[in-house]
C-alpha positions, 0 to 999 in steps of 0.5 A: 262312521263315528261313535255318534252314528254307531249309537244312533244306528244301535238305538234305531235297532232297538227302537225297531225291536221295541216297535215290533213288540208293541205292534205285536201286542196291539195285534193281539189286542185287536184280533184276540181280545176284541175278537173274543168280546165281539163273539161274546156280544154275538152270542148274547144277541143270538139268545144265549142270555136274555133279559135286562142283564144281557142288554146291559152287558151288550151295551157295556161291551159295545159302548165302554169296552170296545170304546176304551180298546179302541182308544188304546189302539189309537193311542198306541198307533199314534205313538208308533208313528210319532216315534218313527217320525222322531227317528226320521228327524234324528236320521236326517239331522245326522246326515245333515251334520255329516254333510256339513262336517264333510264340507268343512273337512274338504275345505281344510284338506284343500289348504 
């Protein structure tokens, strides 16, 4: 394995590590934060708080806040899949180049 292959493998390990951290943070947002918001909304809907302020709170949480959190998680998921796709493209390109170099080397070794 040449230096480029080593660097590509190292970069893949770093990207995988970062992607795991991002996925972990995304899971926290989806489960903990969104779960807490949903629980608060359910308490208000259950009657713990009544009136126009309570209605406005529920509408804001269900609309803007949950919508924004959904967009954030969607963007992060999209970014994650695009990074994974880009890494795959790099690895396939590396394999293609290695194959071509191997063929050229075989030709010169033949003579």
